[in-house]
VMD Tcl script that draws the C-alpha trace (Angstrom):
set ca {
  {22.43 20.97 20.56}
  {19.26 18.96 20.00}
  {19.78 15.46 18.68}
  {17.16 14.53 16.09}
  {16.16 10.90 15.77}
  {14.32 9.39 12.79}
  {11.03 7.74 13.64}
  {8.82 5.36 11.77}
  {5.42 6.75 10.72}
  {3.58 4.69 13.34}
  {6.06 5.15 16.19}
  {5.00 2.77 18.96}
  {1.34 2.57 17.85}
  {1.86 -0.73 16.03}
  {1.69 -3.70 16.11}
  {-1.92 -3.94 17.23}
  {-3.62 -7.27 18.06}
  {-7.38 -7.42 18.62}
  {-9.28 -10.70 18.49}
  {-7.89 -12.77 15.63}
  {-6.69 -9.68 13.75}
  {-3.32 -7.96 13.59}
  {-2.12 -4.69 12.13}
  {1.64 -4.31 11.75}
  {3.82 -1.64 10.18}
  {5.54 -2.64 6.95}
  {8.76 -1.29 5.50}
  {8.53 -1.82 1.76}
  {11.83 -0.17 0.90}
  {11.89 2.68 -1.57}
  {8.58 3.93 -2.98}
  {8.74 5.66 -6.35}
  {5.73 7.08 -8.20}
  {6.01 6.58 -11.94}
  {4.14 9.24 -13.91}
  {3.67 7.37 -17.17}
  {4.09 9.12 -20.51}
  {5.20 6.11 -22.62}
  {3.30 3.05 -21.39}
  {4.80 0.45 -23.74}
  {8.35 1.73 -23.30}
  {8.01 1.91 -19.53}
  {6.66 -1.64 -19.31}
  {9.63 -2.95 -21.31}
  {12.10 -0.94 -19.25}
  {10.53 -2.12 -15.98}
  {10.72 -5.75 -17.08}
  {14.33 -5.41 -18.22}
  {15.50 -3.56 -15.10}
  {13.35 -4.98 -12.31}
  {11.55 -8.04 -13.70}
  {8.06 -6.57 -13.27}
  {5.63 -5.39 -15.92}
  {3.66 -2.17 -15.73}
  {0.35 -3.26 -14.16}
  {-3.07 -2.85 -15.70}
  {-5.60 -0.72 -13.79}
  {-6.48 -2.15 -10.35}
  {-3.67 -4.74 -10.59}
  {-0.15 -5.20 -9.28}
  {2.86 -7.13 -10.50}
  {5.70 -8.60 -8.44}
  {8.98 -10.40 -8.89}
  {11.36 -11.03 -6.00}
  {11.71 -7.85 -3.93}
  {10.25 -5.62 -6.65}
  {6.57 -4.84 -6.88}
  {4.67 -2.41 -9.08}
  {1.19 -1.22 -8.08}
  {-1.39 0.57 -10.20}
  {-1.59 3.94 -8.45}
  {-4.10 5.88 -10.50}
  {-4.64 7.03 -14.06}
  {-1.26 6.93 -15.83}
  {0.51 6.34 -12.50}
  {2.19 3.34 -10.95}
  {4.14 2.85 -7.73}
  {7.45 0.99 -7.88}
  {7.96 -0.66 -4.51}
  {11.31 -1.95 -3.27}
  {14.25 -1.16 -5.52}
  {15.79 2.13 -6.51}
  {14.45 2.74 -10.03}
  {16.80 2.10 -12.91}
  {17.78 5.27 -14.79}
  {16.30 3.84 -18.01}
  {12.80 4.33 -16.57}
  {13.23 8.12 -16.71}
  {12.94 8.01 -20.51}
  {9.36 6.75 -20.21}
  {8.02 8.22 -16.96}
  {8.49 10.99 -14.43}
  {10.07 9.43 -11.33}
  {9.21 10.81 -7.89}
  {10.64 9.20 -4.76}
  {7.91 9.33 -2.07}
  {9.12 6.87 0.59}
  {9.00 9.32 3.49}
  {5.51 10.52 2.57}
  {3.64 7.26 3.13}
  {2.77 5.09 6.12}
  {2.32 1.41 5.27}
  {0.60 -1.22 7.41}
  {-0.70 -4.73 6.82}
  {-4.04 -5.90 8.23}
  {-4.32 -9.67 8.65}
  {-6.55 -12.25 10.24}
  {-10.11 -13.51 10.27}
  {-12.34 -10.47 10.18}
  {-10.00 -8.23 8.15}
  {-12.59 -7.93 5.37}
  {-15.24 -6.99 7.94}
  {-12.96 -4.32 9.40}
  {-12.41 -2.73 6.01}
  {-16.11 -3.00 5.17}
  {-16.67 -0.53 8.02}
  {-14.07 1.90 6.67}
  {-14.00 1.74 2.86}
  {-16.84 2.39 0.39}
  {-15.72 -0.43 -1.93}
  {-16.29 -4.19 -2.00}
  {-13.10 -5.79 -0.69}
  {-14.51 -9.29 -0.20}
  {-12.41 -12.07 -1.69}
  {-15.04 -12.77 -4.35}
  {-14.66 -9.24 -5.75}
  {-11.09 -8.27 -4.79}
  {-8.50 -10.99 -5.35}
  {-4.91 -11.27 -4.18}
  {-2.72 -8.86 -6.13}
  {-5.51 -6.42 -6.88}
  {-5.05 -2.84 -5.74}
  {-7.08 0.35 -5.69}
  {-7.15 3.91 -4.46}
  {-10.11 4.78 -2.25}
  {-11.18 6.52 0.90}
  {-10.47 4.72 4.15}
  {-12.86 6.60 6.41}
  {-11.79 10.18 5.67}
  {-8.29 9.34 4.46}
  {-7.17 8.83 0.87}
  {-5.54 5.40 0.76}
  {-4.09 2.70 -1.41}
  {-5.44 -0.76 -0.57}
  {-3.84 -3.92 -1.95}
  {-4.94 -7.46 -1.20}
  {-1.99 -9.69 -0.37}
  {-1.93 -13.45 0.03}
  {-2.29 -13.00 3.80}
  {-4.35 -9.83 4.20}
  {-4.44 -6.20 3.08}
  {-1.64 -3.72 2.53}
  {-2.85 -0.26 3.55}
  {-1.02 2.91 2.54}
  {-1.96 6.38 3.76}
  {-0.11 9.67 3.85}
  {2.42 9.69 6.68}
  {0.61 12.56 8.41}
  {-2.44 10.28 8.77}
  {-0.67 7.30 10.34}
  {-2.08 7.84 13.86}
  {-5.57 8.39 12.45}
  {-5.32 5.13 10.49}
  {-4.41 3.24 13.66}
  {-7.27 4.89 15.58}
  {-9.83 4.01 12.89}
  {-8.53 0.45 12.53}
  {-8.60 -0.03 16.30}
  {-12.25 1.06 16.52}
  {-13.31 -1.15 13.61}
  {-11.29 -4.13 14.87}
  {-12.83 -3.82 18.35}
  {-16.32 -3.68 16.84}
  {-15.70 -6.75 14.66}
  {-14.06 -8.69 17.51}
  {-16.97 -7.94 19.83}
  {-19.39 -9.61 17.40}
  {-17.42 -12.87 17.21}
}
mol new
graphics top color blue
foreach p $ca { graphics top sphere $p radius 0.5 }
foreach p [lrange $ca 0 end-1] q [lrange $ca 1 end] { graphics top cylinder $p $q radius 0.2 }
display resetview
C-alpha cells in the first residue's frame, strides 16, 4: 500500500535568500472566502466573533490572530480562525486553505522585485502597510498585501513553483544591480 504524505505548497523550494531579500513560506491558518450578501450585518458579526471589521476595498483589518483581507468585489478573505457560524447569515463561506500558496517577500529591494512582476505601483508612497489588492504577478493571478515587514503574496497552489521561479529571477536581477 502506498503511504501518502501531505506536503506544503512550496515543498523544499523555500526559503530563498538572494542579496538582502528573503522569500519564505507562510502558514496563515485557515483561509475562508466570504461572499458578502449583507455587508453591514457581516461586519458586525465579524467584529463580534473575531474582533475584525469587514475591510473597505483595497484594505485589510487585523486583531490578534485574525485578519480579514479585501479579496474582490463583495468578497473578503478571513485569515486565521475557523469562521463563526453567525457569519453564514450574512455571507457565503468557502474554506479555501488548501487551494492557496502563501509566501512573504522581505528585505531591501522587495519593491523593486515586485515592480518587475506586477503591473501596479507597490511603492510605499502608494501602497501602505495593511493595503491589499488582487493583480497579476507575471502571468499568475495573485493577492498582494503589504505587511509591516514586506509583502504577503498569495497565488493558487498549482502556481507555487512558478511563483518561486519568477521571484528568483527578479530577485537575482535586483541583487545584481546593487
